[in-house]
C-alpha positions in Angstrom: -11.2 43.8 -40.4 -14.2 41.5 -39.7 -12.2 38.5 -40.9 -9.3 39.2 -38.6 -11.6 39.6 -35.6 -13.3 36.3 -36.5 -9.9 34.6 -36.9 -8.8 35.8 -33.4 -12.0 34.7 -31.9 -11.6 31.2 -33.4 -8.0 30.9 -32.2 -9.1 32.1 -28.7 -11.8 29.4 -28.6 -9.4 26.7 -29.8 -6.9 27.7 -27.1 -9.6 27.6 -24.4 -10.8 24.2 -25.5 -7.2 22.8 -25.5 -6.7 24.1 -22.0 -9.9 22.6 -20.7 -9.1 19.2 -22.3 -5.6 19.3 -20.8 -6.9 20.1 -17.4 -9.5 17.3 -17.7 -6.9 14.8 -18.7 -4.6 15.7 -15.8 -7.5 15.5 -13.4 -8.7 12.2 -14.8 -5.2 10.7 -14.3 -4.9 12.1 -10.8 -8.3 10.7 -9.8 -7.5 7.3 -11.4 -4.5 6.7 -9.1 -6.8 6.4 -6.1 -8.6 3.4 -7.7 -5.4 1.2 -8.1 -5.3 -2.4 -6.9 -3.8 -2.8 -3.5 -1.0 -4.9 -5.0 -0.2 -2.2 -7.5 0.0 0.4 -4.7 2.3 -1.9 -2.7 4.5 -2.4 -5.6 4.8 1.4 -6.3 5.4 1.9 -2.5 8.1 -0.7 -2.6 9.8 1.0 -5.5 10.1 4.1 -3.4 12.1 2.2 -0.8 15.8 3.1 -1.4 18.0 0.2 -2.0 21.5 1.6 -2.2 23.0 -1.8 -1.4 21.8 -5.3 -0.8 21.4 -6.0 2.9 23.3 -8.8 4.5 21.3 -11.5 6.3 22.4 -10.0 9.6 21.2 -6.5 8.6 17.9 -8.0 7.4 17.3 -9.9 10.7 18.3 -6.7 12.7 15.7 -4.7 10.8 12.9 -7.2 11.1 10.0 -7.2 13.6 8.2 -10.4 14.5 4.5 -10.3 15.3 3.5 -13.7 16.6 0.1 -15.4 16.9 -2.4 -12.7 15.9 -5.8 -14.3 16.3 -9.0 -12.8 15.0 -12.4 -13.7 13.5 -12.9 -13.4 9.8 -15.9 -11.7 8.2 -17.6 -15.1 7.9 -19.3 -16.4 11.0 -17.5 -19.0 13.0 -14.3 -18.8 11.0 -11.0 -17.4 12.4 -7.4 -17.1 11.5 -4.2 -17.2 13.5 -1.2 -15.8 11.8 2.4 -14.6 12.5 4.2 -12.0 10.5 7.8 -11.0 10.0 7.9 -7.3 8.9 11.2 -6.2 7.3 11.9 -2.5 7.5 14.5 -0.5 5.5 16.5 0.7 8.5 17.0 0.5 12.2 15.2 3.8 12.9 12.1 2.5 11.0 12.3 -0.7 13.1 12.4 1.2 16.3 9.5 3.4 15.2 7.5 0.3 14.2 8.1 -1.3 17.6 6.9 1.8 19.3 3.7 1.7 17.2 3.2 -2.1 17.4 -0.2 -1.7 19.0 -1.4 0.3 16.0 0.2 -2.2 13.6 -1.5 -5.2 15.3 -4.8 -3.3 15.2 -4.4 -2.8 11.5 -3.7 -6.5 11.0 -6.8 -7.5 13.1 -9.0 -5.0 11.3 -7.8 -6.0 7.9 -8.3 -9.7 8.6 -11.7 -9.2 10.2 -12.9 -7.6 6.9 -11.8 -10.6 4.8 -13.5 -13.9 4.0 -11.7 -17.2 4.2 -11.6 -17.3 0.4 -9.8 -14.0 0.3 -6.9 -15.3 2.5 -6.4 -18.7 0.9 -3.6 -19.5 -1.5 -0.6 -17.5 -2.4 -2.6 -14.9 -4.3 -4.8 -14.3 -1.2 -1.7 -14.0 1.1 0.0 -11.7 -1.4 -3.2 -9.5 -1.4 -3.2 -9.5 2.4 0.5 -8.5 2.7 0.0 -5.8 0.0 -3.0 -4.4 1.8 -1.2 -4.4 5.2 1.8 -2.7 3.7 -0.4 0.1 2.2 -2.1 0.6 5.6 1.0 0.5 7.7 3.6 2.5 5.7 1.7 5.9 6.1 2.2 5.6 9.9 6.0 5.4 9.5 8.0 8.6 9.1 11.6 7.3 9.6 11.5 4.6 7.0 9.3 2.2 5.1 8.3 -1.4 5.2 10.3 -3.4 2.6 8.5 -6.7 2.9 5.9 -8.5 5.0 6.3 -12.2 5.4 3.6 -14.5 6.7 5.5 -17.0 8.8 2.5 -18.9 10.2 -1.0 -19.2 9.1 -3.9 -21.3 10.5 -7.4 -20.9 9.1 -10.2 -22.5 11.0 
């Protein structure tokens, strides 16, 4: 009788430990997603964009918003950047929504650039990081579609 109670107690403890470790593993994975690289987040966000068919050049142009000549200071004193962007959205409704929120989108661009140093926006890797960061900050504001791609069409760093 004593051995069977001891056996049940050991099994119960093992089950409890297994449940605790499983919960810790799930929690660890959930918390780790918040620490992803901006580029990884943009890639996962881009994967969520539905691509039922390849868009024609006319459809692409119709779903693209151009933001020209955004000028702001960089984080380093006496340095500034002037850039233009072409933001491609997944559908016409998303484009319309983006155009209505253009003041917020421009503010996001200015804020993001003003937090960056000249070294962070130089070269293709720096520009990729900038577009990824912008996509991650802008997409949550859109409810009728998502940004497919952000293209930097002009870029002057002084």
